[in-house]
N, C-alpha and C positions, 0 to 999 in steps of 0.2 A: 503494500500499500504507499509506503515512504517513497518507494521507487517512481509509482505513478504520480504520485503529486510533484516530486521533483521533477520528472518530465515534463507536466503541466505548468509548472513554474520557468521552466528552461524555454518551452515554446512560448509563454506568455511574454519573456523576456524579449524573445527574438521578434515577437509581433510590436511590441513596444518601440523597440530599436529600428525597425523598418518606418513606422509610423514617425517617429521622429524625424529620420531621414528624409521622409517624403516632405515634413512640414519643413525643413531646411532647404529642399531643393524648391518648394512653392515659395519660401521668403527670399530667397536669392533671386529667382523671377521676377518677383513683385519689384524689389530693390532694385533690378536691374531696369524694368518698364518705367518705374519712378524717375531714375537718373535719365533715361533716354527722352523721356516726356519733358524734364527741366531742360536737358540741353537743345531740344528744339524750342521750347518755349525763349529761352535766351536768345538764341540763334534769330529766331524772329523777331524778338524786340529790338537786337541790335540791328536789324536790317532797316528798321523802321527810325525814321528821324522826324520829330516835331519842330516845325521851323514856325515862329510867328511874324508877321509882318504887320503893316499900318492896318491893312483893310481885312486881311485873310490869314489864317493859320493852315498849314498844309501838313500831313502826315506822309512823308516821302518816303518810297522803296529805294534803297540802294542798289536792291539786286534787279527790280525791275524797270529802274530809272523812269517812275511815274508815280504821281501821288495816289495813295489809296484812299484818300479822303482829304478833301480841302472843305473850309467851313468860313461862312462868312454872314454879314447883316447887309441887307441893301435898305434906304430910306429915302424919301422923296429928296433928302436935300443932297443925296450921292448919284442920283439919276435924272433929277430933275430940274438942275440949273439951266438957265437961259444961254449962256456962252459954254458949252462944254470946250475942254482941252482937244486939239486935232490930234487923232491917233496916231502914234509913233511907232511902229514895229520894231521896237528897240530890245530883240529877244536876246540873253543873255545868262550866262551862270548866276546863282544864288550866291551870293558874297556870304552867307551863311556856310555852305556846302558846295565851296567851288568846284573840287576834284570831280563830285559824282553829276553835277549839274552842267559841265561844259560839253553840251552835246549838240550844239549848232551843225557841225560836220554830219552827224548821224542821220539827219532829216534830209540832207542834200539827196535827191534823186531817190527816196526813199519809197515815192508812192503815197506818202501820208502826211497830213497836215500837223504843225506845232497846235495842237488843240487847247485852248485855254480852259481852265476849270473854273475860275474865279473869271469873268468875262471883262475885257477891256472896256468896254462900254459903262461898265459900274465903278470905273477909276477915273474918270473923265472931268470930275466936278471937284477935284482937290487942287493937286499941285503935280509938276511934272514929275518930279520925285516919285510920288505916290502911283502914279501912271506906270513908269518903269517897274516897280515893284512886282506887277501883275505880268509881267514879260519876263520874269525868270523862270526857267525850265521846271524849277521845283513845281510850278503851276501847269505844266503843260503835261498832254497825254498825245502819243502818236495816235489820232484820229484819220480814218479813211475821209477825204474832203466830202462824199455824200452826206457822212453824219455831220460831220462839223459846220459844214455851210447849210445842212438840212434841217432835221427835228431837233438836233441839238443846239442849233441857233435859235430855231422857233420858241423853245422852251426858255433861252435865255430872254427872248422878247418878251415873252409871256410873264416872267418872273418880274422884270422892270414894268411891265404894265400894273402888276398887282401891287408893288412898292409905290406908284405913282396914286393909286387908288386908295390904298388902305395904309401907307407908310412903312412899319417895321415888318422886315419879310426874313425870316431866318432861312440860310440855303446852305444843305452840304451836298456835294457829289463827288465821284471818285469813279475806279474803273478797278476791275477784276480780271484774272486770269492773263495766260500768254498765247497769242495766235502764232506768233512768229517773232523776230528780232530783226533789228534793223541798224545798218552802221557799224564802224568798227568797234563802238562801245556797248553793243548788243542790247539797244534800248528796245524793251518789251512792246509790241504793239497788243494792247488786252482784247479780248474776246467781249467783254462789255464794257459799258459806261452806265452810270447811274446818278439820280439826282433826286434830292427829297426837298419840299419846300415846305416852310411852317410860315401861315399869316395869322401873325400875333393878333389883329383884330377880329377875326373872326373865328381864331382857332382850328383852323382848317389846316391839314396836310394834304400835298399833292406828291405824289411818287412817280417816278417813270425809270425804265429801265430798257437800255437800247443796245442792240448788237452792234459790235464796230464791225462793219462791213461795207462793200462797194453798192448795198443794194439802195435802190431809190429812197426818197422819203416818202414816208406813207402816213403823216401826220402825228401830232403829239398824241391824240387821243390813244391811238392805236400801242403805244407804250406805256399807258397807264398801268401801274400796279399797284400793291399795298404797301404801307410803310414796313409791314410784317416780311413781307416779301425780301425787301432790301436788307433789313435786318437780318434774316436768314441767310441771304448770300454773303454778307459781308461781316456780320458779329457784332455790327455797330449799332447802337440806339441813339434815336435823335429826340432829346429832349432839351 
């Protein structure tokens, strides 16, 4: 009987031993996963640079070389002045991030426009220096002309009309994805561009999502989505 109980104890100890080994293996895998996740998060954070200028704040991706989000306010004063400044296409690097935004050569012959995120037309009622800031490449996205001069521009006109009627308008826009790259610096051409508009007076949100393609314009209404769709796509919240 004593031998029987000793055998039971022996096998029980073996089972406990293997359970401990399994727990150790599980904890090791879990630790590895946590470390990997942290490294990915740190890498993503280091890729994004937040830069504040007079009229806008840009969150710029150093790897994609376009802003993932640009945020600003429009008011009557900023878009309704009687004598706006003449537009000067003074595209240049952002002085706060020169190396990663010296991209003029990349757009030459690329088949894409230097697409503004915060529009130039919303920077013409202050000073030439303020207007120059909106021409930094940290405010530019490689957009196909059919989008940049089509439905994207139509939404820009719409937001200014709303600001003239209702004054304060909060705007966010950005891009996602990589369809291809252009130029020696491999500037990413995004797959989609998006915009969210909040009208303070009416407490109304408008949201738009555009495919960055050479397709002909189809009108702004065909691009309307819910704000929740943009949040799901980008991870950004708008408030």
